[in-house]
C-alpha positions in Angstrom: 49.5 194.1 -63.3 46.3 194.7 -65.2 44.5 197.8 -65.0 41.3 198.0 -63.4 38.5 200.3 -63.0 36.8 198.9 -59.9 37.8 196.0 -57.4 35.4 194.7 -55.1 35.7 192.1 -52.1 33.1 189.5 -50.7 31.3 186.5 -50.6 29.5 185.0 -53.7 27.2 182.0 -53.1 25.3 179.5 -54.9 21.4 180.5 -55.1 18.7 178.0 -55.4 15.5 179.5 -56.3 12.1 178.6 -57.9 10.0 180.4 -60.3 7.0 178.7 -58.1 5.4 181.2 -55.8 5.2 178.7 -53.0 6.8 178.4 -49.5 10.1 176.3 -49.9 8.7 173.2 -48.3 6.1 173.1 -51.1 8.9 173.5 -54.1 9.9 170.3 -55.8 12.4 172.0 -58.3 14.9 174.8 -58.4 17.0 176.2 -60.7 21.0 177.2 -59.9 22.3 180.5 -60.0 24.9 182.9 -58.3 24.2 185.7 -55.9 26.6 188.0 -54.1 26.3 192.0 -53.7 29.9 192.4 -54.4 29.8 190.0 -57.6 26.9 191.4 -58.8 28.2 195.1 -58.7 31.5 193.5 -60.5 29.1 191.8 -63.4 27.1 194.9 -63.7 30.3 197.0 -64.3 31.4 194.6 -66.8 28.4 194.6 -68.7 28.3 198.5 -68.7 31.9 198.1 -70.3 34.1 198.9 -67.3 37.1 196.5 -66.2 36.1 195.1 -62.6 37.9 192.7 -60.4 36.7 190.4 -57.6 38.6 189.3 -54.5 37.2 186.3 -52.7 37.9 182.8 -51.4 36.0 179.8 -52.8 35.8 176.2 -51.5 37.6 173.7 -53.6 34.4 172.1 -54.8 31.8 171.9 -57.7 30.1 175.0 -56.3 33.2 176.9 -55.9 34.2 176.2 -59.5 30.9 177.0 -60.9 30.7 180.5 -59.1 34.1 181.4 -60.6 33.4 180.2 -64.0 30.3 182.1 -64.2 31.7 185.3 -63.1 35.0 185.0 -65.1 32.5 184.3 -67.8 30.9 187.6 -67.4 34.3 189.5 -68.2 35.0 189.9 -64.3 38.7 189.6 -63.4 39.2 186.5 -60.8 42.8 186.3 -60.8 42.6 187.7 -57.3 40.3 184.7 -56.2 41.8 181.5 -54.1 40.5 178.3 -53.2 40.7 176.6 -49.8 39.7 172.9 -49.0 39.3 174.1 -45.2 35.5 175.3 -46.0 32.6 175.0 -48.4 31.4 177.1 -51.0 28.3 178.9 -49.2 24.6 178.2 -50.9 21.4 179.9 -50.2 17.7 179.6 -50.7 15.4 182.0 -52.2 11.6 181.9 -51.5 9.5 183.8 -53.7 5.8 184.2 -52.1 4.9 187.0 -54.2 6.5 190.0 -56.2 6.9 192.1 -53.2 7.4 189.4 -50.5 10.7 187.4 -51.1 12.6 185.6 -48.1 16.3 184.5 -48.4 17.8 181.7 -46.4 21.6 181.5 -46.0 23.9 178.5 -45.5 27.0 180.2 -45.1 28.3 180.0 -41.7 31.8 179.1 -41.5 32.1 179.2 -45.3 34.9 179.3 -47.3 34.8 183.0 -47.9 34.9 183.6 -43.9 38.1 182.5 -44.0 39.6 185.5 -45.9 42.5 187.0 -44.3 44.5 190.2 -44.9 47.2 188.3 -46.5 44.5 187.7 -49.3 44.9 191.4 -50.2 47.4 191.7 -53.0 48.3 195.5 -52.7 49.7 195.6 -56.3 46.4 194.4 -57.7 44.4 196.7 -55.2 46.1 199.8 -56.3 45.8 198.9 -60.1 42.0 200.1 -59.9 40.4 203.4 -59.4 37.6 202.5 -57.0 37.2 200.2 -54.1 33.9 199.0 -53.6 32.8 197.6 -50.2 29.5 196.4 -48.4 28.6 195.6 -44.7 28.1 192.1 -45.8 31.7 191.0 -46.1 32.8 192.1 -42.3 29.7 190.1 -40.8 31.0 186.9 -41.9 33.9 186.7 -39.5 36.5 188.6 -37.4 39.0 187.9 -40.1 36.7 189.2 -42.8 36.7 192.2 -40.8 40.2 192.6 -40.3 40.5 192.0 -44.5 38.2 194.9 -45.2 39.8 197.3 -42.8 43.2 196.2 -44.3 42.1 196.9 -47.7 40.8 200.2 -46.9 44.1 201.3 -45.6 45.8 199.9 -48.4 43.3 201.7 -50.9 43.5 205.2 -49.1 47.5 204.8 -49.3 47.1 204.3 -52.9 44.7 207.3 -53.8 41.7 205.0 -54.4 38.2 206.2 -54.1 36.1 204.2 -51.6 32.4 203.2 -52.4 30.5 201.8 -49.4 27.1 200.0 -49.2 26.2 199.2 -45.6 23.6 196.2 -47.3 22.6 195.7 -43.8 22.1 191.9 -42.8 21.3 191.4 -39.4 21.1 187.5 -39.8 24.8 187.8 -40.2 25.7 190.0 -37.4 26.0 188.7 -33.6 24.4 192.0 -32.4 23.1 195.4 -33.7 25.6 197.3 -31.5 28.8 195.9 -33.4 26.9 196.3 -36.7 26.2 199.9 -36.0 29.7 200.4 -34.9 31.4 198.6 -37.9 29.4 200.0 -40.4 29.7 203.8 -39.1 33.6 203.1 -39.1 33.5 202.0 -42.6 31.2 204.6 -43.5 33.3 207.4 -41.9 36.4 206.2 -44.2 34.5 206.0 -47.4 34.5 208.9 -50.0 30.7 207.7 -51.4 28.4 206.2 -48.9 25.2 204.7 -50.5 22.5 203.6 -47.7 18.9 203.0 -48.0 16.5 204.6 -45.9 16.3 202.0 -43.2 20.1 201.6 -43.1 20.2 205.4 -42.5 17.9 205.3 -39.7 19.9 202.2 -38.3 23.2 204.0 -38.5 22.1 207.5 -37.6 18.6 207.1 -35.4 17.3 209.9 -37.7 14.0 208.9 -39.2 14.4 211.6 -41.7 16.9 210.7 -44.5 17.8 214.2 -45.4 18.7 214.8 -41.7 20.5 211.3 -41.5 22.6 212.2 -44.7 24.2 215.4 -42.9 24.5 213.0 -39.8 26.6 210.3 -41.9 28.5 213.2 -44.0 31.8 213.6 -41.4 34.2 215.4 -44.0 33.9 217.9 -47.0 35.3 215.2 -49.4 32.3 212.8 -48.7 28.9 212.1 -50.5 25.8 210.4 -49.6 23.4 208.9 -52.1 20.5 207.7 -50.1 18.5 205.0 -52.3 14.7 205.8 -52.0 13.1 202.9 -54.0 10.6 203.7 -56.3 10.9 207.5 -55.2 14.5 207.7 -56.8 17.7 208.7 -54.6 18.8 211.7 -52.3 22.3 213.2 -52.7 24.3 215.1 -50.3 27.4 216.6 -50.0 29.1 219.7 -48.5 28.6 221.8 -51.7 25.3 220.2 -53.2 22.2 218.1 -52.6 19.1 217.3 -54.5 16.6 214.5 -55.3 16.7 212.4 -58.6 13.2 210.7 -59.1 13.0 207.0 -59.9 12.2 205.3 -63.2 8.9 204.2 -63.3 8.5 199.9 -63.2 5.7 198.4 -64.7 6.4 195.2 -62.7 8.6 194.3 -60.3 9.6 190.7 -61.0 12.7 190.1 -58.2 13.6 192.9 -56.1 16.8 191.4 -54.9 20.0 192.6 -56.5 18.2 196.3 -57.2 20.5 197.9 -54.7 23.7 196.5 -56.2 22.7 197.7 -59.6 22.1 201.0 -58.2 25.7 200.8 -56.8 26.9 199.9 -60.3 25.3 202.6 -61.9 26.6 205.3 -59.6 30.0 204.0 -59.9 29.9 203.7 -63.7 28.9 207.4 -63.9 31.4 208.5 -61.7 34.1 206.9 -63.5 33.0 208.8 -66.7 33.3 211.9 -64.8 29.7 212.7 -64.4 28.0 214.5 -61.7 26.7 213.2 -58.5 23.2 214.0 -59.9 23.8 212.1 -62.9 25.5 209.3 -61.0 22.3 209.0 -58.7 20.2 209.1 -61.9 22.3 206.3 -63.7 21.9 204.2 -60.4 18.2 204.6 -60.4 17.9 203.5 -64.0 20.0 200.3 -63.4 18.0 199.5 -60.3 14.6 200.0 -62.2 15.9 197.6 -64.9 17.0 194.7 -62.7 13.9 194.5 -60.8 12.2 193.7 -63.9 13.9 190.2 -64.2 14.3 187.0 -62.0 17.9 186.4 -60.6 20.6 188.6 -59.0 22.5 189.5 -62.1 20.4 187.8 -65.0 18.5 191.3 -65.4 21.6 193.6 -65.4 21.7 195.5 -68.7 24.3 196.1 -71.2 25.1 199.6 -71.7 23.2 199.6 -75.0 20.0 198.3 -73.2 20.5 200.8 -70.5 20.5 203.8 -72.9 17.7 202.4 -74.8 16.0 202.3 -71.3 16.6 205.6 -70.4 15.9 207.3 -73.7 12.4 205.7 -73.3 11.5 207.3 -70.3 10.3 210.8 -70.9 8.2 211.3 -67.6 10.8 211.8 -65.1 11.6 215.2 -63.4 14.8 216.3 -61.3 14.4 218.4 -58.2 17.6 220.2 -57.1 18.4 222.6 -54.5 
């Protein structure tokens, strides 16, 4: 069995977007790309020099074959990806009205990935990794997807993997908010590293202050919370330490989608190297800042050389610890 650094599980869709800043009804030409939080993280880790594996289910159709070829071409292991003729590969459309205002329209109901089942998780494959990366998107796709995620969590824990959880809250996918909150909190409780945004922290805990929210999310001494603060950086909190790492300045935000996935990949990559939580948050900030300066979910993800050069070029940052 192939040795991997990280395994992630989730749906990747074909993305159609336009460079025109117009409502979709006035857009006449679109470009084809891919988008999916989990594969975004896997691709980012691969570009940074790590071995990532992606588990998913795709439609046995041209879009499904395109998605796998693209992700495999980025160096991600796709041997655990399966195809089905029972449902299509999902698609979605990105509407860019301005750099700050981007709308997303999903066509993923009853998609191939929604048919994921616990039997699709190969324990030997999963146990070959050091980290399992999960988001709150996958359990929202279907009941069987939710069962699959918790099955993977149990297997990961049994095999000593560290679990990294990004809530990645998508209200459009959940039938009701109470179920979303209950499911995501259960995942958070079972995870080693939790990477919420400010709004996700508030949704899960009811605390408007992100520091208090982090304290609430921490359910055992082995956990670490790293809250994404956008342009302000990140706040990390554990039983032993806490602090804020300032964000990297960005001259122009071209496309904000994918920044959180870049952040997750940056954090995981530094943890794999044995770095501290502060260093992991710092690298997460750097990758996220790099990503938003290019169009597309993964097109702007840096290589390790590009990331090092980007970090070295920034000399105005300060770190605050306590």
